[in-house]
N, C-alpha and C positions, 0 to 999 in steps of 0.2 A: 770690056775688051782689053783694057789697059792692064788689068789684073792678069787675065789669061795670057797676055803676051809676055809677062814677065816670070811665070812660073818656073821656068827653067834656068832663068839667069838671076833673079833676084826675089827669093820666095818670100823673105821678111816683107819687102815693099809690096809684093802682089797680094800678101794677105792683109796688109793694111789698106790698100785700095779696095778690096772686095769688102771689107768690114765698113769703109765708109760709104761705098755703093750702096750696100744694103741697108744703112741707116739713113741715106739721102733717099732712096726710093725703093722699100721692101716688097719687091715684085719676085716672081718666080724666076726670072733671069738673073736677078742679082743674088737671089738666095743659092742659086745653082753655082754662080761665081764664087760665093763664098765657101760653098761645099767643096768645090774644086781646089781652091786656095789652101783650105783646111787639111784636104786629103793628100796633098802633093808633098807633104814633109817626109824627108827619108827617116825621120825618126819613128813614123807612123808603121808598126809591122802588120797589124790586123785590125779590122772593126768587127766587135763582138756585140750582136744584138742581144737584148735581155728582154725578159716578160715585163719588166716593172723597172719603174727609174731607182738607180742606184743611190744609195745613201751612205755606204762606206766601202772603201778599198783598202785593204792590207796585204802588202807583199811578204813573202817569207825573206828571211835575212839575205839569201842570194839571189832573189829575184825571179827564181824559176817557178815557185807557185804563187798565185794570187787568189785572196779571198774576197769575195764581193757580196755585200748585203744590199738587199732590196728595200724599198718603203714597203713593199708586201709583207716583209717578214722572213723571205726565203733567203738562204745563205748556200752561196756556190762556191766550188774552188776550181781553179784552172791551173792546168799545168800548160804553161806556154807554149810547149812542144806539141801539145795535142790540139786536136780540131776545135773543141767546145768545151766549156764549163759543165761541171757535174753539180747537180743540186745535192746538198748534204744534210741541211738543216731547214726547220721550219718553225720560226717563232710567231707569236701572237700578233705582233705588230712591227713597225719599222725599226729595222737593224740600226742601232746607235753605234755599237763599236764591236769590233772582231778582233782575233788573233789567229795566226796559222804557225804550225811548225815549219822547220826548216824542209822536212821531208814532204810538206803538204797533207799529211795522214791526220794529225790533230788539229780540229778546228774548233774555236769557241766564239761565241756571239751572245751579246746582250741586247735587249729591247726597252731598258727602263723598268722592265717589271720581272722578267726572269734570265736565267742564263741557260743556254744550251751548248752541249760539248758532245763532240764525236771524235772517236778514236779509231785504231784498227780493230778494236774489239767490240765496236759499236757505240752506242749513245753512253753517256755517263751523266750521273745526276749530280748536280750541285745544289745544296739548300743553304741559302744565306739565313742570317738571324731574322727574326721576325720584325717585319717593318721595313728591313733594308731594301732598298731599290739599286741594282746594278747600273753604273755609270760608265765603267771602264774594264777591260778585260785584255790580257796578253797571255799568250802560250809559250812556254819554254822552248827553246830551239831543238831540244830532243823531242819534245812531244810529251814529257813525262809529268808537267806540272803546268797549272795555270794559276793567275792570281786576278782576283775580281775587286775592283774598288766599288764601294756602295755607301748609301747614306740613307737615313729615315727623315732627314730635314734639319737634323741637329747632332745625331751622332755618325761619324765617318769611320768606315771599316775597310779593312783589307782582308780577303779570305784566301787563304794560300791553299791550293788542292794539289795532293799528290795522286796522279791518275793511275800510277803503278800499285800502290798500296789502297787506293781508294780511301784515303783518309783525307780530312781538311782541318784547318784552324784559322779561326776568325781573330784578328788583332786590331787594336785601334790604329787609325789612319795618322801616322806620325806628321803628316803636313796640316792636318786639321786643327792643330793646337794653335797655328798662326794665321790660317786661311780657311777657304772654303772646302779643303779637302781635295783628294786626288780627281783630277778630271782626265789624265792619261798616265797609264803604266805600260813599262815596256822592259823585257828581260834582255840584260846585257849578256848573259850566258846562264847556264841552267842553275846558278845560285845566287846572282845578283839581278835586283830590279830597280829600275830607274823610276821614281815617281814625281814627275815634274820639279826637277832640280835637288831632287835628294835621292840617295841610295839606300836600299834596305838590302840585307843579307840574309838569304834563306837557309837556314840550318840544314 
């Protein structure tokens, strides 16, 4: 009751009281109060239900498009101005990383075993060197390329894929010399990629 009375005056305190109420006595009433306090935030724009648990979320650079990976292996993209997310890819298992282009058209995802990519022209194949398992992926802002970080337990690699020419090249991961290899990779622009503290330039 105290939480509900503060919703329009002191949202932070109302949320803290609702959390404490549920921790003290986890009933349907305190759970309802917790949900009311959580959904009262003016920052909350919309609640979108999914068919499975979300394992990874990745927004485009401008925040207009969002890529969502599920534990079921399904990958969806969502234009925040649209009503609902759209299913784009299906992987064999839990999605562990994904990337999305600025226009939301190109989407790439990995599940630890394989790489899945879709573009305006449909699915694109990415073949990693034998034994390499994908750990990280990013999509160029233009959607014309992706970079996949992978390893086989000892050798760490970065696979650079040009989706326009349908060509790719695999190089040693420069971070693997001093550590465990790339855990996260992200494009700064169409030619520069940040890999956990280092920057490589794509010719």
